[in-house]
C-alpha positions as CSV (number, residue, x, y, z in Angstrom):
1,M,74.7,151.3,78.5
2,D,75.7,154.6,79.9
3,F,72.2,156.1,79.9
4,I,70.2,153.3,81.5
5,K,72.4,153.9,84.2
6,N,72.8,157.3,84.9
7,I,68.5,156.9,84.5
8,R,69.0,154.4,87.3
9,I,71.0,156.6,89.5
10,G,68.6,159.4,89.1
11,T,65.3,157.3,89.7
12,M,67.3,156.3,93.1
13,R,68.8,160.2,93.6
14,L,64.7,161.6,93.1
15,A,63.1,158.8,95.4
16,R,66.2,159.8,97.9
17,I,64.6,163.5,97.7
18,H,61.2,162.0,98.8
19,P,61.8,158.9,101.2
20,A,58.1,158.8,102.3
21,R,57.3,157.6,98.4
22,P,59.3,154.0,98.2
23,G,57.2,153.6,95.0
24,I,59.4,155.7,92.9
25,Y,62.2,153.4,92.9
26,L,59.2,151.7,90.5
27,V,59.1,155.2,87.8
28,S,59.5,153.7,84.7
29,L,62.9,155.2,82.8
30,A,60.6,156.7,80.5
31,T,58.7,158.6,83.2
32,L,62.0,159.7,84.9
33,W,62.5,161.7,81.4
34,L,59.4,163.1,81.3
35,M,59.8,164.6,84.6
36,L,62.8,165.5,84.4
37,A,62.0,167.6,80.8
38,G,58.8,168.7,82.4
39,C,60.0,170.3,85.3
40,E,63.3,172.5,83.8
41,P,63.5,175.6,83.5
42,Q,63.0,177.4,80.3
43,T,63.3,175.1,77.5
44,H,63.8,175.8,73.9
45,D,62.1,173.1,71.5
46,S,63.6,173.5,67.9
47,N,60.8,175.1,66.5
48,W,62.5,178.4,65.6
49,V,61.5,180.1,62.7
50,E,63.3,179.8,59.4
51,E,65.7,182.4,59.5
52,E,66.1,181.0,63.4
53,E,67.4,177.5,62.0
54,M,70.8,178.7,60.8
55,R,72.3,180.2,64.3
56,T,75.2,179.4,65.4
57,I,76.1,180.0,69.1
58,G,78.0,182.6,68.4
59,T,75.1,184.2,66.7
60,Y,72.9,184.0,69.5
61,L,75.1,185.8,71.1
62,D,75.3,188.5,68.8
63,Q,71.5,188.8,69.1
64,H,71.4,188.7,72.8
65,Q,74.3,190.7,73.6
66,Q,72.6,192.8,75.8
67,E,71.7,190.5,78.5
68,Y,74.6,188.6,78.8
69,E,76.5,191.4,77.8
70,K,80.0,190.8,80.3
71,F,80.9,187.1,79.4
72,Y,80.4,188.2,75.3
73,A,82.9,190.4,76.4
74,I,85.2,188.3,77.5
75,L,84.3,185.3,74.6
76,E,85.2,188.3,72.3
77,Q,88.4,189.4,73.8
78,E,89.8,186.2,74.6
79,G,89.3,185.0,71.3
80,L,86.7,182.3,71.8
81,L,83.8,184.0,70.6
82,S,84.8,183.2,66.7
83,T,85.0,179.6,67.5
84,L,81.5,179.7,68.9
85,Y,80.4,180.6,65.0
86,G,81.4,177.3,63.6
87,Y,81.7,173.5,64.0
88,N,83.2,171.7,66.0
89,P,85.9,170.4,63.9
90,Y,86.7,167.6,66.8
91,G,83.6,166.4,67.9
92,E,79.9,166.5,67.5
93,G,79.2,170.7,68.2
94,Y,79.6,172.7,71.8
95,T,77.7,173.0,74.8
96,L,78.4,176.9,76.5
97,F,77.1,177.3,79.7
98,L,76.8,180.4,79.8
99,P,76.9,182.8,82.9
100,T,74.7,185.8,83.9
101,D,75.9,189.7,84.3
102,G,74.7,188.8,87.6
103,A,76.4,185.6,88.0
104,I,79.4,187.9,86.7
105,D,79.0,190.3,89.3
106,R,79.5,187.9,92.1
107,F,82.4,186.8,91.2
108,V,84.0,190.2,90.4
109,G,82.6,190.9,93.8
110,Q,84.2,187.2,95.7
111,E,87.8,187.1,94.2
112,D,90.2,189.7,94.3
113,Y,89.1,192.2,91.3
114,R,87.9,195.8,91.9
115,D,85.6,195.6,89.2
116,F,84.7,193.9,86.1
117,G,87.5,196.2,84.4
118,D,90.3,194.7,86.7
119,L,89.0,191.5,86.1
120,L,88.7,191.7,81.6
121,L,92.5,192.5,82.4
122,D,93.4,188.9,83.7
123,T,94.1,187.4,80.4
124,A,95.3,184.2,80.7
125,F,92.7,183.5,84.0
126,L,90.0,184.5,81.1
127,H,91.6,182.5,78.9
128,T,91.0,179.4,80.4
129,L,87.7,180.8,82.3
130,T,85.9,180.7,78.4
131,R,87.3,177.8,77.9
132,Y,86.2,175.8,81.1
133,H,82.7,176.8,80.0
134,T,82.9,175.1,77.0
135,V,82.0,171.3,76.4
136,N,84.1,169.0,73.4
137,K,80.5,168.0,72.6
138,K,76.8,169.5,72.5
139,L,74.6,168.2,75.7
140,H,70.9,168.2,76.1
141,T,70.1,168.1,79.7
142,N,68.7,164.6,78.8
143,E,72.3,163.2,78.5
144,F,73.5,164.7,81.9
145,P,74.5,161.9,84.6
146,Y,74.0,161.8,88.0
147,G,78.5,162.7,88.4
148,A,80.6,163.5,85.8
149,L,80.5,164.6,82.1
150,T,82.1,161.8,80.2
151,D,83.1,164.5,77.3
152,P,85.9,167.2,78.6
153,T,85.4,171.0,78.3
154,L,87.9,173.0,76.1
155,T,90.9,172.7,78.6
156,G,90.7,169.2,79.3
157,D,88.2,169.2,82.3
158,R,85.0,167.5,83.0
159,L,82.2,168.9,84.7
160,T,79.6,167.8,87.0
161,I,76.1,167.7,87.6
162,G,73.6,167.4,90.7
163,F,70.0,167.5,91.1
164,Y,68.4,170.0,93.3
165,T,64.9,170.3,93.8
166,V,62.3,173.7,94.4
167,G,59.4,172.3,95.4
168,D,59.0,168.8,94.0
169,N,60.7,170.4,90.9
170,P,64.1,167.9,89.9
171,L,66.8,170.9,88.4
172,F,70.3,170.5,87.3
173,K,73.3,172.1,88.8
174,V,76.5,172.1,87.9
175,N,80.1,171.4,89.9
176,N,78.4,171.7,93.1
177,N,77.4,175.2,92.8
178,A,75.7,176.7,89.8
179,P,71.8,176.4,88.9
180,I,70.5,176.0,85.7
181,T,68.5,178.7,84.8
182,E,67.5,178.0,81.1
183,S,68.7,174.7,79.4
184,N,68.6,173.4,76.2
185,L,69.0,176.2,73.6
186,D,69.1,174.5,70.6
187,M,72.0,176.1,68.3
188,T,72.7,174.6,64.7
189,N,76.2,173.7,66.3
190,G,75.1,173.0,69.8
191,Y,73.3,173.5,72.8
192,I,73.6,177.0,75.3
193,H,72.4,176.0,79.1
194,V,72.2,179.6,81.3
195,V,73.7,179.3,84.8
196,S,73.5,181.7,87.5
197,E,76.9,181.5,88.6
198,V,80.3,180.8,87.2
199,L,81.9,177.8,87.1
200,R,85.1,177.2,88.9
201,K,87.8,174.5,88.4
202,P,88.4,173.2,92.6
203,E,91.0,174.2,94.6
204,L,91.3,171.6,97.2
205,S,92.9,168.5,96.9
206,G,90.3,165.3,98.4
207,V,92.6,165.3,101.6
208,E,92.1,168.8,102.0
209,W,88.7,169.2,101.5
210,L,88.2,166.3,103.9
211,R,90.4,168.7,106.1
212,Q,88.0,171.6,105.7
213,D,84.8,169.7,106.7
214,D,84.0,169.5,110.2
215,R,81.7,166.7,109.7
216,F,84.6,164.7,108.3
217,S,87.3,165.3,111.4
218,I,88.0,161.7,112.4
219,L,88.8,160.4,109.0
220,A,90.6,163.7,108.2
221,G,93.0,163.2,111.3
222,A,93.4,159.4,111.1
223,M,94.8,160.7,107.3
224,E,97.1,162.9,108.6
225,L,98.1,160.8,112.0
226,S,98.7,157.7,109.4
227,G,100.6,159.8,107.2
228,I,98.8,158.6,103.8
229,S,97.9,161.9,103.3
230,D,101.9,162.5,102.5
231,G,102.0,159.8,101.1
232,L,99.6,159.7,97.5
233,W,101.9,160.2,94.7
234,F,99.2,159.5,92.2
235,S,97.4,162.8,91.0
236,Q,93.7,161.3,90.6
237,Y,92.1,158.7,93.6
238,T,88.5,159.5,94.8
239,I,87.5,159.3,98.9
240,L,85.1,157.2,100.4
241,A,84.7,158.9,103.4
242,E,82.2,158.6,106.5
243,Q,81.3,161.5,108.5
244,D,82.2,161.6,112.2
245,S,78.4,160.6,113.3
246,I,78.9,157.0,111.2
247,Y,82.2,156.7,113.5
248,R,80.0,157.8,117.2
249,K,77.4,154.7,116.4
250,Y,80.2,152.3,117.1
251,G,81.8,154.5,120.1
252,I,84.6,156.7,118.7
253,N,84.6,160.2,119.1
254,T,88.1,161.0,118.2
255,V,90.9,159.9,116.3
256,E,92.9,158.3,119.7
257,D,89.6,156.0,120.0
258,L,89.8,154.7,116.6
259,V,93.6,154.0,117.3
260,N,92.6,152.4,120.4
261,R,89.8,150.7,118.8
262,L,91.9,148.9,116.0
263,Q,94.1,147.8,118.9
264,M,97.4,149.4,117.9
265,Q,100.4,149.9,120.5
266,E,102.0,152.5,118.2
267,I,101.9,153.9,115.2
268,S,104.6,154.0,112.1
269,D,104.5,156.9,110.2
270,Q,103.7,156.1,106.6
271,D,103.9,151.6,106.9
272,P,101.6,149.8,105.0
273,E,101.8,147.3,107.6
274,D,100.3,149.6,109.9
275,A,96.9,148.9,111.2
276,L,95.6,152.3,111.1
277,Y,97.3,153.0,107.6
278,Q,95.1,150.0,106.3
279,F,92.1,151.4,107.6
280,V,92.9,154.8,106.5
281,A,94.1,152.8,102.5
282,Y,91.1,150.9,102.3
283,H,88.6,154.5,102.1
284,I,91.0,155.1,98.8
285,L,90.2,154.0,95.5
286,Y,92.6,154.6,92.6
287,S,91.3,157.2,89.7
288,D,88.5,159.3,89.7
289,L,85.2,157.7,89.4
290,Y,82.2,159.7,90.4
291,L,79.0,157.8,90.6
292,N,78.2,157.4,86.7
293,D,82.0,155.8,86.9
294,F,80.6,152.8,88.4
295,E,79.9,150.3,85.7
296,L,76.6,148.4,85.5
297,G,77.0,145.3,87.3
298,T,78.8,143.9,90.4
299,F,82.7,144.8,90.3
300,D,86.2,145.0,92.4
301,Y,87.5,148.6,93.3
302,W,91.4,148.7,93.8
303,T,92.2,150.8,97.1
304,M,95.1,152.0,98.4
305,G,95.0,148.6,100.6
306,N,95.3,145.4,100.7
307,E,91.8,144.7,100.1
308,S,89.1,145.9,97.3
309,V,85.9,147.3,97.4
310,T,82.7,145.6,95.6
311,I,80.5,148.4,94.3
312,E,77.5,146.7,93.3
313,V,74.9,149.1,90.4
314,G,71.6,148.4,90.0
315,L,68.6,150.6,91.3
316,D,70.7,151.8,93.9
317,I,74.8,151.6,94.6
318,R,75.9,149.3,97.3
319,I,79.2,149.2,99.3
320,N,80.7,145.6,99.8
321,P,77.2,143.1,99.7
322,G,77.1,141.1,101.7
323,M,80.0,141.3,103.7
324,Q,77.7,142.0,107.5
325,V,73.9,142.6,108.5
326,Y,74.4,146.7,109.7
327,R,70.7,146.7,110.2
328,M,67.1,144.9,109.9
329,D,64.0,147.4,108.7
330,V,61.0,146.1,110.2
331,S,58.3,147.5,108.0
332,E,54.5,148.5,109.0
333,S,53.1,145.3,107.8
334,G,55.7,143.7,109.7
335,D,58.3,142.1,106.5
336,T,61.8,142.1,107.7
337,T,64.4,143.6,105.2
338,I,68.1,142.9,106.0
339,I,70.5,145.8,105.5
340,D,73.9,143.9,104.3
341,Y,75.6,146.6,102.1
342,I,76.8,150.2,103.3
343,D,74.7,152.5,101.2
344,L,75.7,156.4,100.0
345,V,74.4,160.0,101.0
346,L,73.5,161.1,97.4
347,E,73.7,164.9,98.9
348,D,77.0,164.4,99.9
349,C,78.6,162.4,96.6
350,N,80.0,163.3,93.8
351,I,82.0,166.2,96.2
352,M,84.2,168.0,93.0
353,T,87.7,168.1,94.3
354,R,91.3,169.2,92.0
355,T,91.8,165.1,92.5
356,G,88.8,163.3,92.1
357,P,85.8,163.2,94.2
358,V,84.5,162.0,97.6
359,H,81.8,159.9,98.4
360,S,79.8,160.0,101.7
361,L,78.6,156.6,103.1
362,T,76.2,155.4,105.8
363,E,78.2,152.7,107.1
364,L,81.7,152.2,108.8
365,L,83.8,150.8,105.4
366,V,86.4,148.4,106.9
367,S,87.8,144.8,104.7
368,E,86.6,142.8,108.4
369,P,85.1,143.9,111.3
370,L,86.5,146.1,114.0
371,P,87.9,144.5,117.3
372,E,85.0,144.6,119.6
373,A,85.8,147.5,122.1
374,R,88.1,146.7,124.5
């Protein structure tokens, strides 16, 4: 069931890339994955010669030391290379996201290291880094979801997978920043996917991420003003967020405009009965829910407020279907389609943070219609 759901979300993502081609929604599941397989960067089949059929991830790295010299040295120093020679006693193989030497050089230049030798001295960090690049299961790209991998890395974390395009070719990007340049190197104990950037664990929380992105200044300001951002006692949550441009459609240009629209006389810090608190709390779901974590069908997901959000997953994902009419689309033939649900801005979904994802919405998320402007 998860496999079918991931393909549906992938189909939806590809359709958004080509909005002028609505027929792409009708692409069969098999055709979609043939497209992905045919358009991926260099993909290695299992047609190895006999002596290569016994190669593990570790022995492959041995044979390609010069090509991946720096990450090989890190793996060897931190003791993970010996693990990758063998089989996983706790699962079905491994998946190694293998950074190129160029990726390591860029990482060193962006961080507070003098050179690669200085990086090698940071053994505590490298111990975590190597294991963060290793998933505790063998995963082919046709098993990748549009969201987060279900199987964790050896650090216990999940990695996110997104699509991007080069021309008409749909390709993969890990953690929103690391394109896969060579995929599905098939070893006897797992797969290797070469990435052109080092994978980074997110440092910002969801609330902190909103604060640093000017596109979400109104919602971020409302979170701060309500006091809810200081009262998030649970470690994992999901934020459903509107960009400022969505608020402007309702004549709301500042946080003060939002307060006035809610017809509030005063604001009480962290008061659950406060209208602003309830408005913000309705945007926060318990737990970290990437797009592939939402169940197929129609389900309610509890928010920090007094109401639940309804999410319908089919060929696309619809938020609060049937709650109110947002617009009517008229086709060239004169057919009218009523849009009575909130859609997703897929390019700004699955934003990975330390506390869980941020998903961007196309309409204002409210549990009931806003009062008319005074």
